[in-house]
N, C-alpha and C positions, 0 to 999 in steps of 0.2 A: 724432633727435636736436636739441636744442634750440638754437638759434645767438645769443649776447646780443653784443648793442653793447659796446663800450667804449671811450668819449671817452679819448683820449689827453691829454697834458698841451697839443701843438700842436694840437687842435682837431678834428683826423681820429677818426674812426671806424672803428673795425675790430671785426669780426667773429669771435668767440673760442665755439669749443664748451665748453659748461657740462662740465667735466671731469667730476661726477658724470654727468651725462646721458649722456655718451661710454660709460661704466662701462656704464650701467644698459640702454642701449637693446643693447649688443652682447651682452650675459649673454640677452636676453629674445629675442632674435632666431631667429626658426627659420628654417633654411635646407631648401632643396627639395632633392629631391633631384638635379636638374643641378647644385644650387649645392657640392652635397657631393660629384658624380664632378671637378667643374670644379675642386676645392679638393683631392680626393685624388688628380689628375693635375699639377694645380700644384707640389704635396709631392711624389711622383714624381721628377720637373724637379730640384728643389731637392736631392733627395736624390743623386739621378744628377752631376749638379754636384760636390757636393761631395764623392761617393766617387771620381768620376774622375778630378779636378784637387786633389784634397788639400787641398779649402778651396775658399774660393768662393761658395757656398751662400748666405749671407748676402744677397750683393749680386745672388742672384736674387730672394729671398724677401720683401726689403723691396717691389722696385715688384708682387712681385704681391698682396702683402699690400695694399699700397693702390688697387691697380687693382681686383684682384676681388673682396675683403671692403673697400674703400672706407673702411680706417684712416686715422686720422691719424698723421702721421709718425713722431711719436715712438712711439706705441702698435704700431708697422710695424717700426720697431728693435729696441722691447723683445719683442717676439713671435718675430721673426726670431732672435736671442740664444736664446731661449728653445728653436726648432725645432732649433736650427744644434747646440747641447748634447747631446743623445742623437745625433745622424747622424755629429757628429766622435768623437763617442766610438767610435762603432761603426765607422767608420771606420779610427780609430788603431789596434785591436783587428785586426781583418784585416789592415793594413800590418805590426804588429808577427807578428802568428801568420804570414805569408811572409814574414818577414825582411827588410822596406824600412824597421824603422827603427832608426838612428843613437841612443844612449844620450844622450852629451852634447849635439848640438845638441838633443835633445828636452828635455833638462833646461832647459839654457839658455837657447832661445829660448823654453819652455813658461816659464820664471819672469816673463818678459817679460811673455808674453801674457796672463798669470795679474793681472801687475799695472798693465797696458793696461788691459785688461778693467774691472777695479775702477775703474778714474780713468774710464774713456771711460761707465761707468752711470753715476758720480757728474754728469757733464758733460753725460749727456743728458738728467735729469732738470732740471737748471738754464737750458739753452742755451734759447734762443726755436727753437720749430719750424723758423722759416727757416732760422736760422743752422745746423742740423742738416740739412736739405737741399741747402743750399749746398755743406758740408763732404764729404756724401753724396756729390756729383754730380762733383765735386773728385777724391777717390777711387780713383770708378771712371771718369773719364776718364785720371787719371794711371793705375790698373792698364792700360785699352786700349791706351795710347801705349808702357806700357811692354813689354806684350806683341808689339808691332810692329818694335821694334827690339832 
């Protein structure tokens, strides 16, 4: 990955990954058998968390993508969303078939989730990576504190 120096208005130099280089490097990178195994294990953990708790796989997936694949913040969040979609669909089908799904809450909350997802995906494109990281940290902290009480 190439890093370019960007001089900001205040004279500070900020290092940024060139967008095209990020995409190119990840597409061309070959994964070893060990890396593939680790990624599969991470995927199994994400799937388990999402299926067992009925959600939350993305909260596990984002840090794993950042640490294991070294993806930049925004790429980790976007990839997690794409990974979680089929997992959530399969989990929802299992919950539906086992009779653990209420129609009215599904429709009302589901509508809100769709609207929020569209807004969130647009914000992910325009917000700086540091802001995305701070928001993610606060959401994870709030979720953890909420579970304690």
